[in-house]
N, C-alpha and C positions, 0 to 999 in steps of 0.2 A: 530414535534418532530421526531428525527431519532434515531433508535435503531440498534446497530450493534451486531449481534449474532455470536456465535461460529459456526464452520463448520457444526455441527449437527443440529443447529437451535433451540436449547433448552435453552441455557444460554445467557442472555444479558451481553455483555462485557462492553458496554458503552451506555449511553443515552444522547443525545444532544438536547438542546432546539434550534433547527435550522431547516430550511426547505431545506437546501442544504449543501453539504460538499465542494463545491468550495470555496477555500480560507480559509478553516477551520483551526483552531489552535488546532492541535492534537500532539504537541511536547511532547515526552515522554509517549505517550499513550500506555497502555498495551493491544495490539490487537493480541496477539499470538493466532493462530487457528481461526482467524476471517473469516467469510464468507462475502467477499466484492466484489463479482463478479459484473462486469460492473459499479462499483461506479465511480462517476465523482469527482476526487480529484484534479482537475486543480488548481494550485497555493496554494495548502494546505501545511501547515507546519507540517510535520511528522518527524522532526528532533529528533533523539534519540528514536523514537517509536519502540516498539517490535511488529514486524509483522511476527515473526517466524511461519512457517507452516500455514500461512494464505492462503486463496483461493483468489488470486488477479487477476484471469483471466479477461482479457479485461478491466482492470481498466485504467482510463485516469489520468496519473500522469504528464501531460504536465505542465512544470514550477513549479512542486512541490519541496519542500525542504525535501529530504530524508537523509540529512547529518547525519551520525552516526546511521541510522536506522538498525535494525536487520531483515534481510530478509531470514534467514537460513531456508531452506526447503519450502519456499513459492512457490506456483504455480503462475507464472506470465505470462502464455501463453497469447499472444496477448496484453499484457499491453503496453501502450504508455508512454515512458519515455522521449519524446522529450523535451529538455530544462530543465529536472529535475536535481537537484543537488544531485548526488549520492556519493559525496566525503565522505570518511571514513565510507561508508556503508558496513555492513557485507552482501555481496551479494553472497549467496550460495543457490539460489532457486533450486527447484527440476528440473527445466528446464533451467539450466544456459546457455547452448548453444543457446537456442532461445532468451534469454534476451540479450546476448552479440551481437547476430546478429541484434537485434532490435536497440541497441545502435549504432552499427557500421553503419547501413544503414541510420540512421537519422543524 
């Protein structure tokens, strides 16, 4: 079982009956303010998900579907977006310059 907590670590935002988040189906999930540091979300479907103000440092989004996701105010320092679909994504993370550099360099 995987539990995703808020940034303070007190409130469970979602509980999944899974052992990995690789390829997980999280389309439309409400994960605003989530603490997801170093999560492996390779190939996950996060289309339309609310990840606003989430802590997404060092998250592996390789090949993930982030189409239409809300990343407003998210900390994406060191996140790997290689091959991720970020079309129609609200991409206004708190470290936008770093995210753009990551996308350009890949």
